[in-house]
C-alpha positions, -999 to +999 in steps of 0.1 A: +621+651-048+651+675-046+646+712-051+655+723-086+659+760-078+674+774-046+669+808-030+703+819-042+695+810-078+716+779-080+701+747-094+710+724-065+729+701-088+762+706-068+797+707-083+790+681-110+780+708-134+812+727-126+832+696-135+814+689-168+836+713-190+867+694-179+854+659-185+872+646-215+890+615-227+920+615-250+910+592-279+938+570-291+921+540-305+939+538-338+931+550-373+903+542-398+915+543-434+895+538-466+918+510-477+911+490-445+873+491-449+854+459-456+838+456-491+803+462-476+789+482-447+775+450-432+808+432-433+825+462-416+798+465-390+801+428-382+839+431-379+835+460-354+808+441-335+832+412-332+859+435-319+836+449-293+826+415-282+862+403-280+871+434-260+845+426-234+822+456-241+790+452-222+761+444-245+780+450-277+748+447-297+731+475-278+722+505-300+705+538-294+673+540-316+661+574-326+626+580-341+603+608-346+565+610-344+541+623-371+547+658-358+585+655-360+590+653-322+620+630-317+627+604-290+654+579-284+660+547-264+684+518-263+674+485-280+693+454-289+704+445-324+691+409-331+698+406-368+724+419-393+729+412-429+730+430-462+693+439-459+698+459-427+698+457-389+669+442-369+655+447-335+623+433-319+596+451-299+559+455-293+541+468-323+519+489-301+548+507-284+557+543-288+586+535-311+565+514-333+539+541-336+567+565-347+581+540-372+546+534-387+541+571-391+575+581-406+589+548-419+624+560-411+649+556-382+685+559-370+705+537-347+739+543-331+762+516-317+782+534-289+814+514-281+829+539-257+858+517-245+870+513-281+865+550-290+842+539-318+806+544-328+786+534-359+754+552-371+729+534-394+699+553-408+674+545-434+638+533-441+622+507-420+601+476-427+585+449-405+603+416-403+584+388-419+565+363-397+589+334-404+619+353-393+601+367-362+591+332-352+626+319-355+640+346-332+611+343-308+619+306-303+654+315-292+642+338-264+641+327-228+606+317-216+606+345-191+612+371-219+584+355-239+559+357-210+570+393-204+562+403-240+527+390-235+522+407-202+535+442-209+513+468-226+545+485-236+546+524-234+511+526-218+505+541-184+499+516-157+487+521-121+518+507-104+543+479-104+517+455-090+497+459-121+526+445-142+533+417-117+496+407-118+496+407-155+526+385-156+511+360-131+480+359-153+501+351-184+521+325-165+488+307-156+475+310-191+506+292-206+513+268-177+505+238-198+520+252-230+555+240-238+562+264-266+548+299-260+536+315-292+546+350-301+519+377-296+502+391-327+513+426-315+550+417-313+577+414-340+607+429-356+617+460-374+644+462-400+663+494-408+673+492-445+702+517-445+710+543-471+738+557-450+762+539-425+789+559-408+819+545-390+835+568-364+869+562-349+882+585-322+915+602-329+938+626-310+930+663-308+894+656-319+904+650-355+884+618-356+881+595-386+846+595-401+839+572-431+805+565-444+790+541-469+763+559-490+737+542-511+729+555-546+713+542-577+746+529-588+753+510-556+774+520-526+802+545-523+825+556-494+830+592-483+852+608-456+837+635-434+855+662-415+851+655-377 
């Protein structure tokens, strides 16, 4: 473990911190105009997902999920979007995980798709709901067997003694389902859907005068607003 505080009062981080203020990229990825937006937020998000995939962005469906617990303490982590339609965006996880405890407590979440190479990002936020069993089963059937077994073996977000404990748990699950062709999904595993009330599309522009357009839900439907960067 490196020293965090040296005798001279420095942090021991080195010259990385010195370089941080000068780290910047000139964004020139084009413009985002109201007239060019798709009719719905879901269509626009799908179009940008397609662009990210075509551009070779690694894990284009990766999104940073932000939640808060019952006391308002936030946390974030990356998850993979596995469903998109007019109802919202979907990801799957262990229902006993820390993120699921947060979602159960607050029923609200935010995700951000960070497509750095394209100078784009999309933020989706809204209430959450659990995905129904039929939809969960269909997605589960598409997962590789190894991922299915891992979902059974991992007590997600809980403290474990060491890596060996996880490996032993996996071996036990492998033995349990040795003669099972189709591994069933665990009762503690499933999907969450974020039903958005706001979806913001961000396009980097020169001189930090970025384009920010957002779809906002109201009682009368959806409207589009432009935000100052």
